[in-house]
C-alpha positions as CSV (number, residue, x, y, z in Angstrom):
1,X,33.1,128.4,95.0
2,X,33.3,124.8,96.1
3,X,36.6,123.6,97.5
4,X,37.1,119.8,97.1
5,X,38.5,118.2,100.2
6,X,41.2,115.6,99.9
7,X,38.9,112.9,101.3
8,X,36.5,113.5,98.4
9,X,39.0,112.9,95.7
10,X,38.9,109.4,94.3
11,X,42.0,107.5,95.3
12,X,42.0,105.2,92.2
13,X,41.1,107.2,89.1
14,X,39.4,105.2,86.4
15,X,41.8,103.7,83.9
16,X,41.0,103.4,80.3
17,X,40.2,99.8,79.2
18,X,42.8,98.1,77.0
19,X,40.2,97.1,74.4
20,X,39.2,100.7,73.6
21,X,35.7,100.4,75.0
22,X,34.4,103.4,77.0
23,X,31.0,102.5,78.4
24,X,28.8,105.1,79.9
25,X,25.2,105.4,81.1
26,X,22.6,107.7,79.5
27,X,19.4,108.7,81.2
28,X,16.2,109.4,79.3
29,X,13.2,110.0,81.4
30,X,12.9,107.3,84.1
31,X,15.1,104.9,82.1
32,X,18.9,104.5,82.0
33,X,20.8,102.8,79.1
34,X,24.4,101.7,79.0
35,X,26.2,102.7,75.8
36,X,29.7,102.3,74.5
37,X,32.0,104.2,72.2
38,X,32.1,101.1,69.9
39,X,28.4,101.4,69.1
40,X,27.1,98.8,71.6
41,X,23.9,99.7,73.5
42,X,22.4,97.8,76.4
43,X,18.7,97.5,77.2
44,X,16.8,100.4,78.8
45,X,16.6,99.8,82.6
46,X,14.7,101.5,85.4
47,X,17.6,100.5,87.7
48,X,20.6,102.7,87.2
49,X,22.7,100.2,89.1
50,X,21.7,97.4,86.6
51,X,22.6,99.7,83.7
52,X,26.1,100.3,85.2
53,X,26.4,96.5,85.7
54,X,25.5,96.0,82.0
55,X,28.3,98.5,81.1
56,X,30.8,96.8,83.3
57,X,30.0,93.4,81.8
58,X,30.4,94.8,78.3
59,X,33.8,96.3,79.0
60,X,34.9,93.0,80.6
61,X,34.0,90.9,77.6
C-alpha cells in the first residue's frame, strides 16, 4: 500500500469555477483534447500542455 507523504499533498486544492464549467483533458491515442461539462470541446492537440492551456482559457472566459 502506498502512503502519501504530506509534502506530496497539494497545498491548494482545485476550487470549482463559479460559472459551472469543469474542463478536463481526454487522451485518445497520441492526441489530447480539452473538454468541458458544458459541451465545449477544444481541438485535438499533440501537446498535452497546450490542451490544458485550452481548458484554462475556456474556464476563464
